[in-house]
C-alpha positions, 0 to 999 in steps of 0.5 A: 178231209178230217184232221186224222185223215190229213195226219195219216196223209202227212205220215204216209208222205213222210214215210215215202220220203224217208224210204226214198232217202234210205235207198238213195243213201245206200246207192250213194254210199255204194256208187257215189254221186254219178252212179246213183241215178234217179232211175236207179233210186226209183227202181230201188224204191219200187216206183216210177221215176216220175213219182220221185218228183212228187217228193223231191224237185231233183236228184240234187235235192235228194242228195242234199238231204241225204248228206245233211241227214248223215251229218245231223245223225252224228251231230245230235249223238255227240251233242247228247253225249256232251250234255250227259257228261256235263261237269265230268272230267275233260278226258271223260267228255272227250271219250264220250264225244268220240264214242257218240261219233263212232256209234252214230257214224256206224249206226247210220252207215248208209247216210254217214258214209254217203255224206263223207263220200258225196261232198262235191255234188258232181260238177255243181257247187256244194249247196250252202245248206251242206256247208252250214250243217257241217260248220254247225257240227264242226263248231261242237268240236271247236267248243270241246277242243277249246274246253279241253285245252283250257283244262289242260287235257289237250296241249294248249300250243296245238292249233285247234283247227289242226286237232279238230281236222285230225280227229274228225278225219281219223274217226270218219276214216274208220268207215274204210276199216271198221267191222263190228265183229273185229272192233268194239266202239267203246274200246276204239273210243278209249284208244282214240281219246288216249292218243289225243289225251294220254292219261297222266 
């Protein structure tokens, strides 16, 4: 097999794998863990159920990757926004991070909503990779909140973990009510940042 042919094969496999994940994310978002069966995923993709095992060892592996991708999409967007606003005023950085979170959350709706909705993995334990990916994203906000408290943009007496949980819960909760025809992401980001850090 030539190098070009091997690359084409890898690209095709990656494309097929992503197609499976795309359909799984949609089914998980709409029906939750128990209703998104391997049979339904296979039918949505247009392949036999047995063919899924060429790409994934189990339903749990599919769900794990969907959930982790949902967090990673948001994580990467927020890290990029903070890098772009390095050295800016604390309030500007907070608004940029909130904007990036909301834009990624609603820009990758199937994955991010599935990630929020499917966290218990049925009766089984939550995979360590899922815990690690979430902790890594929470660490971004731990660092930002510490920075904002030190700069006086957030009250120093407030518990950082409570602030983080409050903010991320509010942002993620927008999956229940956000509609692009009714709200603008930039306006919501300003509102959220104003609630946390009122302009002086």
